C-alpha positions in Angstrom: -4.3 2.1 -9.2 -6.6 4.5 -11.0 -7.6 1.6 -13.4 -10.0 0.1 -11.0 -13.5 0.7 -9.8 -14.6 3.4 -7.3 -12.8 2.9 -4.0 -10.0 1.2 -5.8 -12.7 -1.8 -5.9 -13.3 -4.2 -8.7 -13.0 -3.7 -12.3 -12.9 -0.3 -14.1 -16.1 0.9 -15.4 -14.8 0.9 -19.0 -12.5 -2.0 -19.1 -11.6 -1.5 -22.8 -10.4 2.2 -22.2 -8.4 1.0 -19.2 -6.5 -1.4 -21.6 -6.1 1.4 -24.1 -4.4 3.6 -21.4 -1.9 1.0 -20.4 -1.0 0.2 -24.1 -0.8 3.9 -24.8 1.6 4.1 -21.9 3.9 1.7 -23.3 3.6 3.4 -26.8 4.8 6.6 -25.2 7.8 5.0 -23.6 6.8 4.1 -20.2 8.9 1.3 -19.0 7.8 1.1 -15.5 4.5 0.2 -14.3 3.4 0.1 -10.5 0.6 -2.0 -9.3 -0.4 -4.1 -6.2 -2.4 -7.1 -5.4 -4.7 -4.9 -3.4 -5.8 -2.8 -6.3 -9.1 -4.1 -7.1 -8.0 -6.3 -5.2 -6.4 -8.4 -7.9 -8.2 -7.0 -10.9 -5.5 -4.5 -11.7 -2.7 -7.1 -12.0 -5.1 -9.2 -14.3 -5.9 -6.1 -16.3 -2.0 -5.5 -17.0 -1.6 -9.1 -18.2 -4.6 -8.8 -20.2 -3.6 -5.6 -21.9 0.1 -6.1 -22.2 1.2 -9.8 -22.2 3.4 -10.9 -23.8 5.3 -7.9 -22.3 7.5 -5.9 -24.5 11.3 -6.1 -23.8 12.5 -3.7 -21.1 9.2 -3.3 -19.4 9.5 -3.5 -15.7 6.2 -4.3 -13.8 6.6 -3.7 -10.0 3.9 -5.0 -7.7 3.3 -4.9 -4.0 1.7 -7.2 -1.3 1.0 -7.0 2.4 -2.4 -5.1 2.3 -5.8 -6.8 2.1 -9.1 -5.3 1.2 -12.1 -5.9 3.1 -14.1 -3.5 1.1 -14.1 -0.4 -1.1 -11.9 2.3 0.3 -10.8 -0.1 3.1 -7.2 -1.2 3.7 -5.6 -3.7 6.3 -2.2 -4.9 6.8 -1.3 -8.5 6.8 2.5 -9.1 7.2 2.3 -12.5 8.2 5.0 -14.6 6.3 2.7 -17.4 5.1 0.4 -14.9 3.7 3.2 -12.9 1.8 4.5 -16.1 0.6 1.3 -17.0 -0.9 0.6 -13.4 -2.3 3.9 -13.5 -4.2 2.9 -16.9 -5.9 -0.6 -15.3 -6.7 0.9 -12.1 -8.1 3.2 -14.1 -10.3 0.2 -16.2 -11.8 -2.0 -13.0 -12.3 0.7 -11.1 -14.0 1.8 -14.2 -16.0 5.5 -13.7 -14.8 8.0 -16.2 -14.0 9.7 -13.6 -11.8 8.5 -10.3 -10.2 11.3 -7.8 -11.1 10.4 -5.6 -8.2 8.2 -6.7 -5.2 7.3 -4.1 -2.7 6.1 -4.5 1.0 2.9 -2.4 0.8 3.1 -1.5 4.3 4.9 -2.8 7.3 2.2 -4.7 9.6 2.8 -3.6 13.2 1.4 -7.0 14.5 4.3 -8.9 12.9 8.2 -8.2 13.2 9.2 -6.9 10.0 12.0 -9.4 10.1 9.5 -12.3 9.8 7.6 -10.5 7.0 10.6 -9.9 5.0 12.2 -13.4 5.9 9.4 -14.9 3.6 10.2 -12.5 0.9 13.8 -13.3 1.2 13.0 -16.9 0.6 11.0 -16.0 -2.4 13.8 -14.1 -3.7 16.4 -17.0 -3.1 13.9 -19.3 -5.1 13.9 -16.9 -8.1 10.5 -15.7 -7.8 11.6 -12.1 -6.9 14.5 -10.0 -8.5 14.4 -7.0 -6.2 12.7 -5.8 -3.1 11.3 -2.5 -2.2 9.5 -0.9 0.8 6.7 1.4 1.0 5.7 4.3 3.6 8.8 3.8 5.6 11.2 5.8 7.7 14.9 5.8 7.4 15.2 3.6 10.6 12.8 1.1 9.2 14.8 0.9 5.9 18.0 0.3 7.8 16.1 -2.6 9.8 14.8 -4.2 6.7 18.2 -4.2 5.0 19.5 -6.3 7.7 17.1 -9.1 6.3 17.2 -8.5 2.5 18.8 -6.1 0.2 16.3 -3.2 -0.4 16.7 -1.2 -3.9 13.8 1.3 -3.7 11.3 3.0 -1.5 7.9 4.1 -2.3 6.7 7.1 0.0 4.2 9.8 -0.5 6.0 12.8 -1.7 5.4 15.9 -4.1 6.0 19.5 -4.3 3.6 20.5 -1.6 4.2 17.2 0.6 7.6 16.6 1.6 7.3 14.7 4.8 9.6 12.0 3.2 12.5 14.4 2.5 14.8 12.2 5.0 14.0 9.0 3.1 14.4 10.7 -0.3 17.9 11.9 0.9 18.8 8.6 2.3 17.9 6.8 -1.1 20.1 9.4 -3.0 23.1 8.6 -0.5 22.6 5.0 -0.8 21.9 4.9 -4.7 18.3 3.3 -4.1 15.2 4.2 -6.3 12.8 6.6 -4.9 9.3 6.2 -6.1 6.9 8.9 -5.1 3.1 8.0 -4.9 0.7 10.8 -5.1 3.3 12.8 -7.3 0.6 15.3 -8.3 -1.0 15.3 -4.9 -3.4 12.3 -5.3 -7.3 12.7 -5.4 -9.2 15.1 -3.2 -8.4 18.3 -1.6 -4.7 17.6 -1.8 -4.7 17.3 -5.6 -2.5 19.9 -7.3 -5.0 20.2 -9.9 -7.5 22.0 -7.7 -7.9 25.7 -8.6 -5.8 28.1 -6.2 -2.9 26.1 -5.9 0.5 27.9 -5.5 2.0 26.8 -8.8 -0.9 28.2 -11.0 0.6 31.5 -11.9 4.0 30.0 -12.7 2.4 27.3 -15.0 0.5 29.9 -16.7 3.9 31.9 -17.4 5.5 28.8 -18.7 2.6 27.9 -20.8 2.4 24.5 -19.2 -0.2 22.7 -16.8 0.2 22.7 -12.9 0.7 18.8 -13.3 3.4 19.2 -15.7 5.4 21.8 -13.6 5.0 19.6 -10.6 6.4 16.4 -12.4 9.1 18.2 -14.1 10.1 19.7 -10.6 10.2 16.1 -9.1 12.2 14.8 -12.1 14.8 17.4 -11.6 14.8 17.1 -7.9 16.8 13.9 -7.8 18.5 11.6 -10.0 16.9 8.6 -8.0 13.3 10.0 -8.5 10.8 7.8 -10.3 7.3 9.4 -10.2 4.2 7.2 -10.7 1.4 9.5 -11.7 -1.7 7.5 -12.0 -4.6 8.0 -14.6 -7.5 6.3 -16.2 -7.4 8.8 -19.1 -5.4 8.8 -22.2 -5.3 12.8 -22.5 -3.9 13.0 -18.8 -1.4 10.3 -19.5 -0.2 12.2 -22.5 -0.1 15.3 -20.4 1.8 13.6 -17.7 4.5 12.0 -20.1 5.1 15.4 -21.8 6.4 16.8 -18.5 9.5 14.5 -19.0 10.6 17.0 -21.8 9.9 20.0 -19.7 13.5 21.4 -18.7 13.3 24.0 -15.8 16.2 26.6 -15.4 18.1 26.4 -12.2 16.3 29.7 -11.2 12.8 28.5 -12.3 13.3 25.3 -10.3 14.4 27.3 -7.1 11.3 29.6 -7.7 8.8 26.5 -8.1 10.6 24.9 -5.0 9.8 27.9 -2.8 6.1 28.3 -4.0 5.7 24.7 -3.3 7.0 24.6 0.2 4.4 23.2 2.4 4.5 26.3 4.8 3.9 28.5 1.6 0.5 26.7 1.1 -0.9 27.1 4.5 
């Protein structure tokens, strides 16, 4: 999502740099890239194909549909079945794929019964256009409702060390052996970003000689075996910093201490 213009709108300011970031990610061992037709809109999917097609073996490109973009920084839901069916076809074309490995409903459209929205996705899956289906920003009840229409393999909800509103959904994913893909794993942009000075993990990160970002990602990776964080960046240095977090092994005591420091009540 960060490889777009301001307001997640249009092409990134430096298109060549954006392609370098994507290629470097794959070089560093990234095998899962998360995008959406709404990023840009459309430009992000086109950029991924431009930078990485033909795709290396084992690379999973997950995309999302169901949000439209009237303008920069604006998002609207559209879960009409005919719209979603068309969105799948367009994503396939932009990404130069014959089948999308993981297609996710970006948001449930409250104006359309979810059974109708996902009915169109089930048809696309039956036609071989989609391999697996996921959901984004949903409750446990909504996951169970969706599973009556189509098998659901993953959930993408906002979750990080200081924002744990989706704890129930994560626990459900663990129990059901579904993937949990936390967006904003390092707080996202703005005031909630964990990179802002004065955040609770600062002293512990300094003690361990790592960055706050690396500590937050290491905590997530050790939090659950179904966790798949998707930190976004437009910067190769930040990408390399993020990837180094995978090598950081926290002891049980360190993890517990960090867990307590990052608890939402601890940051108020």
